[in-house]
C-alpha positions in Angstrom: -0.3 0.2 -0.4 1.0 3.2 -1.2 2.0 5.9 1.7 -0.2 8.7 0.3 -3.2 6.5 0.8 -2.3 5.6 4.8 -3.0 8.6 6.2 -6.8 8.4 4.8 -7.3 4.9 5.6 -6.9 6.2 9.4 -9.1 8.9 9.5 -12.1 7.4 10.4 -14.2 10.3 9.5 -12.8 11.1 5.9 -13.2 7.6 5.3 -17.3 8.0 6.3 -17.7 11.3 4.2 -15.9 9.8 1.6 -18.7 6.7 2.0 -21.0 8.8 1.8 -20.0 10.6 -1.6 -19.9 6.9 -2.9 -23.2 6.5 -1.7 -25.4 9.3 -3.2 -23.3 9.1 -6.5 -24.9 5.7 -7.0 -28.8 6.5 -5.6 -28.3 9.5 -8.0 -27.5 7.2 -11.2 -30.5 4.7 -9.3 -33.5 6.9 -9.2 -32.1 8.7 -12.3 -34.4 6.5 -14.9 -36.9 5.9 -12.5 -38.0 9.9 -11.1 -38.5 12.7 -12.5 -40.9 11.4 -15.3 -40.5 11.8 -18.7 -40.3 14.1 -20.6 -40.8 18.3 -20.8 -41.0 19.8 -24.3 -38.2 22.1 -23.4 -36.3 18.3 -22.7 -37.8 17.1 -26.2 -36.5 19.7 -28.1 -32.9 19.5 -26.8 -32.7 15.9 -27.4 -34.3 16.4 -30.9 -31.4 19.2 -31.5 -28.7 16.5 -30.0 -30.5 13.5 -32.0 -30.2 15.7 -35.3 -26.8 16.4 -34.4 -25.3 12.9 -34.1 -27.9 11.0 -36.8 -27.2 14.4 -39.3 -24.5 16.9 -38.4 -27.3 20.2 -38.4 -29.5 20.8 -35.5 -33.2 20.0 -35.6 -33.9 23.0 -37.5 -31.4 21.9 -40.2 -28.6 24.3 -39.2 -25.2 22.9 -39.4 -23.0 24.1 -36.4 -25.5 26.0 -35.2 -24.6 28.8 -32.4 -27.7 29.1 -30.6 -30.6 26.6 -31.8 -34.2 28.1 -32.0 -36.2 25.8 -29.2 -39.1 26.6 -26.8 -40.9 29.8 -26.4 -38.8 32.1 -28.2 -35.8 30.1 -25.8 -32.8 28.8 -27.7 -30.7 25.6 -27.0 -26.7 26.9 -26.1 -24.2 26.0 -28.1 -22.0 25.2 -24.2 -24.5 22.5 -23.8 -25.6 21.4 -27.1 -21.7 20.4 -28.3 -21.0 18.4 -24.9 -24.0 17.0 -25.1 -23.4 15.7 -28.4 -20.2 14.2 -28.0 -21.6 12.2 -25.4 -24.5 11.0 -27.0 -22.2 10.1 -29.8 -20.7 7.5 -27.1 -23.9 6.4 -25.0 -27.1 7.4 -27.5 -29.6 10.3 -27.6 -32.6 8.4 -25.7 -34.2 10.2 -23.0 -32.4 8.7 -20.2 -28.8 8.7 -21.8 -29.2 13.1 -22.5 -30.7 12.8 -18.6 -27.7 11.0 -16.9 -25.2 13.7 -19.2 -27.5 16.2 -17.3 -26.7 14.1 -13.9 -22.6 13.2 -14.9 -22.1 16.3 -15.8 -23.6 18.0 -12.1 -21.5 15.5 -10.0 -18.2 16.5 -12.0 -19.3 20.2 -11.0 -20.0 19.2 -7.9 -16.8 17.7 -7.0 -14.4 20.4 -8.5 -15.8 22.5 -6.4 -14.8 20.0 -3.6 -11.4 20.5 -5.1 -10.8 23.6 -5.1 -12.1 24.1 -1.2 -9.2 21.6 -0.6 -7.0 24.1 -2.2 -7.9 26.3 0.2 -8.3 24.1 3.3 -8.2 19.9 3.8 -9.4 16.7 3.1 -12.2 16.7 5.6 -13.6 19.9 4.9 -13.1 19.0 0.5 -15.4 16.0 1.0 -17.4 18.0 3.0 -18.0 19.8 0.8 -18.2 16.6 -2.0 -21.1 15.0 0.5 -22.7 18.5 1.1 -23.2 19.3 -3.0 -24.1 15.3 -3.5 -27.1 15.9 -1.0 -27.9 19.4 -2.2 -31.3 19.3 -3.8 -31.2 22.5 -5.7 -28.8 20.6 -7.6 -30.3 17.2 -7.4 -33.1 17.0 -9.6 -32.2 20.3 -11.6 -28.9 18.1 -12.5 -31.4 15.2 -13.7 -33.2 17.3 -16.9 -32.1 17.0 -20.1 -32.0 20.9 -20.1 -29.4 24.1 -20.6 -29.7 24.9 -16.9 -27.8 22.1 -16.1 -24.4 22.8 -18.1 -24.6 26.1 -15.7 -22.7 24.8 -11.8 -20.3 23.6 -14.3 -19.0 26.7 -15.4 -19.3 28.3 -12.3 -17.6 25.4 -10.3 -14.6 25.3 -12.8 -14.2 28.4 -12.9 -14.1 28.8 -9.0 -11.6 26.5 -9.6 -9.7 27.7 -11.3 -9.8 31.1 -9.5 -8.5 29.6 -6.4 -5.7 27.5 -8.2 -4.3 31.0 -9.4 -3.6 32.0 -5.7 -1.2 28.9 -5.3 0.6 28.8 -8.5 3.9 31.3 -9.2 4.8 29.4 -12.8 3.9 32.5 -15.0 2.4 30.2 -17.8 0.9 27.9 -15.1 -0.7 31.5 -14.1 -1.7 32.6 -17.3 -3.7 29.8 -18.6 -5.5 29.3 -15.6 -6.6 33.1 -15.9 -7.6 32.1 -19.6 -9.3 29.4 -18.0 -11.2 31.5 -15.2 -12.0 34.0 -17.9 -13.2 32.0 -21.1 -15.3 29.7 -18.2 -16.8 32.8 -16.9 -18.0 34.0 -20.3 -19.5 30.6 -21.1 -21.9 31.3 -18.7 -23.2 34.1 -20.9 -23.3 31.5 -23.5 -24.7 29.0 -21.4 -28.0 30.4 -20.0 -29.6 34.4 -19.8 -29.7 35.0 -16.6 -26.4 34.4 -16.3 -25.7 37.6 -19.2 -26.1 39.7 -15.7 -24.3 38.2 -13.1 -21.1 36.7 -15.6 -19.5 40.3 -16.0 -19.9 40.8 -12.3 -18.2 37.6 -11.3 -15.7 38.6 -14.1 -15.2 41.6 -12.5 -15.5 40.6 -9.0 -12.8 38.1 -9.9 -10.3 39.9 -11.4 -10.7 43.1 -9.1 -9.9 40.6 -5.7 -7.0 38.7 -7.8 -5.6 42.2 -8.3 -6.4 43.6 -4.4 -4.3 39.8 -3.1 -1.8 41.0 -5.5 -2.0 37.1 -7.8 -2.2 39.4 -10.9 -1.2 42.6 -12.0 -2.4 44.8 -14.9 -0.8 44.1 -17.5 -3.0 40.1 -16.9 -5.9 42.3 -15.8 -5.3 44.0 -19.3 -4.8 40.1 -21.4 -7.8 38.9 -19.2 -10.4 41.4 -20.4 -9.5 41.4 -24.4 -9.7 37.4 -23.9 -13.4 38.6 -22.5 -14.2 40.7 -25.4 -13.2 38.4 -28.1 -14.2 35.2 -26.8 -18.0 37.6 -26.2 -17.9 38.7 -30.0 -20.4 36.0 -31.0 -22.6 36.3 -28.1 -22.8 40.3 -28.6 -23.4 39.3 -32.7 -26.3 37.0 -31.7 -28.3 39.5 -29.2 -27.8 42.2 -31.8 -30.1 39.9 -34.2 -33.6 40.7 -34.3 -35.9 39.1 -31.6 -32.9 37.6 -30.2 -33.6 39.4 -26.6 -37.7 39.6 -27.1 -37.8 36.7 -24.3 -35.2 38.0 -21.9 -36.5 41.6 -22.5 -40.0 40.9 -21.6 -39.0 39.0 -18.4 -37.5 41.7 -16.6 -39.2 43.8 -13.6 -38.3 46.7 -15.5 -39.9 45.7 -19.0 -43.1 45.1 -16.5 -43.0 47.6 -13.8 -42.1 51.2 -13.7 -38.5 52.1 -12.8 -38.8 52.6 -8.9 -41.2 49.9 -8.2 -38.9 47.5 -10.3 -36.6 48.5 -8.1 -38.5 47.4 -5.2 -39.7 44.4 -6.9 -36.2 43.6 -7.6 -35.5 43.9 -4.1 -37.9 41.5 -3.1 -37.0 38.5 -5.4 -33.5 38.8 -3.9 -35.2 38.4 -0.6 -37.5 35.8 -1.3 -34.0 33.9 -3.1 -32.2 34.1 0.2 -35.0 33.6 2.4 -35.6 30.3 5.0 -38.7 29.0 3.3 -37.2 29.0 -0.4 -33.8 27.2 1.1 -35.4 25.1 3.6 -38.6 24.9 3.6 -40.8 25.5 0.2 -38.6 26.0 -2.5 -38.8 26.7 -5.5 -43.0 26.6 -6.4 -42.4 25.2 -10.3 -42.2 21.5 -9.7 -39.6 20.9 -13.0 -36.7 23.2 -10.5 -38.0 21.8 -7.3 -39.8 18.6 -5.9 -42.0 20.6 -3.8 -41.0 18.7 -0.9 -37.8 20.4 1.5 -36.2 23.6 -0.1 -33.5 24.0 -2.1 -30.9 23.7 0.3 -33.3 20.8 2.3 -32.8 20.1 6.0 -29.8 18.3 5.4 -27.8 21.8 5.0 -29.3 23.5 8.1 -26.4 22.4 10.8 -24.2 24.2 7.8 -25.9 26.6 7.3 -26.1 27.3 10.7 -22.5 26.6 11.4 -22.1 29.5 8.5 -24.0 31.8 10.1 -21.8 31.5 13.3 -18.5 32.0 11.1 -20.3 35.5 10.2 -21.5 36.3 13.8 -17.9 35.6 14.8 -16.4 38.0 12.4 -18.7 40.4 13.3 -18.0 40.1 16.7 -14.2 39.9 16.5 -13.1 41.1 13.0 -11.4 37.9 12.7 -12.3 34.4 10.3 -10.7 31.7 9.3 -10.5 31.6 5.3 -11.9 34.9 4.7 -10.8 34.8 1.6 -12.6 31.8 -0.7 -16.0 32.5 2.0 -15.4 36.3 0.6 -15.3 35.6 -2.8 -18.4 32.4 -2.7 -20.6 35.0 -0.9 -20.3 37.8 -3.6 -20.9 34.7 -6.5 -23.8 33.7 -5.0 -25.1 37.5 -4.9 -23.9 37.7 -8.4 -25.7 34.3 -9.6 -28.7 35.4 -7.5 -29.4 38.1 -9.6 -30.6 37.4 -13.0 -33.2 35.2 -11.5 -34.0 38.8 -9.4 -34.4 40.7 -12.2 -37.2 38.7 -13.9 -40.6 38.8 -12.7 -42.2 35.1 -13.5 -42.7 32.2 -11.2 -40.4 33.8 -7.7 -38.7 33.0 -6.3 -37.2 30.7 -9.8 -34.2 28.8 -8.9 -33.1 27.8 -12.5 -32.7 31.2 -13.5 -30.1 31.2 -10.4 -28.9 27.7 -10.3 -25.0 29.4 -10.8 -25.7 30.0 -7.2 -25.5 26.6 -5.3 -21.9 25.4 -6.2 -20.9 28.3 -4.7 -23.5 28.2 -1.7 -21.5 24.3 -1.1 -18.4 26.6 -0.5 -20.2 27.8 2.8 -22.1 24.9 3.7 -18.9 23.2 3.9 -17.1 25.6 5.9 -19.7 25.8 8.3 -19.8 22.1 8.3 -16.1 22.6 9.1 -17.3 24.4 12.3 -19.6 22.2 13.4 -17.3 18.8 13.2 -15.2 21.7 15.3 -17.5 21.6 18.5 -16.1 20.3 22.0 -20.0 19.6 22.6 -19.8 15.8 20.7 -24.0 16.2 21.3 -24.3 18.5 18.6 -22.7 17.5 16.0 -24.0 13.8 16.6 -27.2 15.8 16.2 -26.2 17.5 12.9 -25.0 13.9 11.6 -28.5 12.7 12.2 -30.2 15.1 10.9 -28.1 15.1 7.4 -29.1 11.9 7.2 -32.6 12.2 7.8 -33.2 14.6 5.5 -31.1 13.4 2.5 -32.9 10.2 2.9 -35.7 11.8 3.3 -35.3 13.7 0.0 -34.1 10.8 -1.8 -37.3 8.3 -0.9 -39.6 11.7 -1.9 -37.4 12.3 -5.2 -37.9 8.4 -6.4 -40.8 7.4 -5.0 -43.6 10.4 -4.5 -42.7 13.0 -7.0 -43.1 11.3 -10.1 -47.0 10.7 -9.7 -46.9 14.7 -8.0 -45.2 16.4 -11.0 -46.7 14.6 -14.0 -48.7 17.7 -15.0 -45.6 19.8 -15.0 -43.9 17.7 -17.4 -45.5 16.1 -20.7 -45.9 12.4 -19.8 -49.0 11.8 -21.3 -47.7 12.8 -25.2 -44.5 11.4 -24.5 -46.0 8.0 -24.1 -48.5 8.5 -26.8 -46.0 9.5 -29.4 -43.5 6.5 -29.2 -46.4 4.4 -29.3 -47.4 6.3 -32.2 -50.9 7.7 -31.1 -52.2 10.8 -32.4 -50.9 13.8 -29.6 -51.7 17.4 -29.6 -50.2 20.4 -30.8 -46.8 20.2 -29.9 -43.5 21.0 -31.3 -42.6 18.6 -34.7 -39.5 18.4 -33.8 -40.2 17.2 -30.1 -42.8 14.5 -32.1 -40.4 14.1 -34.5 -37.8 12.7 -31.8 -40.2 10.8 -29.8 -41.2 8.7 -32.8 -37.4 7.9 -33.9 -37.2 6.3 -30.0 -39.8 3.6 -31.0 
């Protein structure tokens, strides 16, 4: 046995956390084929574009190498989702379960990238706490089980945070420049991946650059390189945005489109408060049953002890002006706020967790340090109580997702149309590309 594995085998807590992470990954993979129910219209159109790209080299609309593919309700399937999904489908097939597994795979990968970033700042235990917390998080569990563009958003957010974190620990100039280019490209990728992030991505980029500069990680030449690179990478998106009708849906959803300016500001602030409320985080979640299960909140009861631990960290900072791991906590807190803004600027279906899906990888960072504080307590009763609540909350969520949510959410998905189409029965009015995709599954 190599010496590098011996410390892990002697660390019972780390072994328990590693075992929990493996169990949660297996559980996610086992539940996915039975929940959620198949297959909403936007998923069907994503599947149609993916299948057409694999078999014909065009999207379902007949466009060769599209940048954005016209989809449902004035929306678009984005290149950041389409092309990686095409690579996956080329290897594993483009049936509904396969492309949902792509979403799950990319979500799990995102969680482990967050854990690696936490490991750079902290220790192995805290990194494993981040992995287990992320794998149990309801926000990324359901949304990472559906075949849609937002599933790729956490990947870009997590990978960007990993590159940002690594910049603090490298000295080699070429490595530093490469990480800066990666971070910049990944954050620009967020703007491509999902329209609400066209507000959040520039904020994340500016905040990341500012923190790296003020901590003397980057100099002015680095920043100039990053800004120029970001501008070049954003040019195709800018050209698309300038096309007639490209922004119709996004503009129509803005609070400033619906309300006078000052009322829109009040609505925006109210939306932000909803998105960080205990009701949203732990009890009620998102009212849309395609975004959340309707059982527990977006963080779930399992995250409540870690959240309390994080609040205790902030209270300690207010009292003493001292805080451990201040830099990653500050960076992740800013990133959460920046990721919520795009959702809060819309009026439809609030609190709208899907438009804020870039936030949960950064929330994992905060919760990991909250767990770290919990496990540092001298009174073991609090630790045991926290672990028991985590297990009960996670088990209850998984059971509900697997056995109760599919029946409860059928109206939110187009299950009956899916069944009729694959059985050759007449269907009500529905996107023709989606019907063609379903028919191809017979």
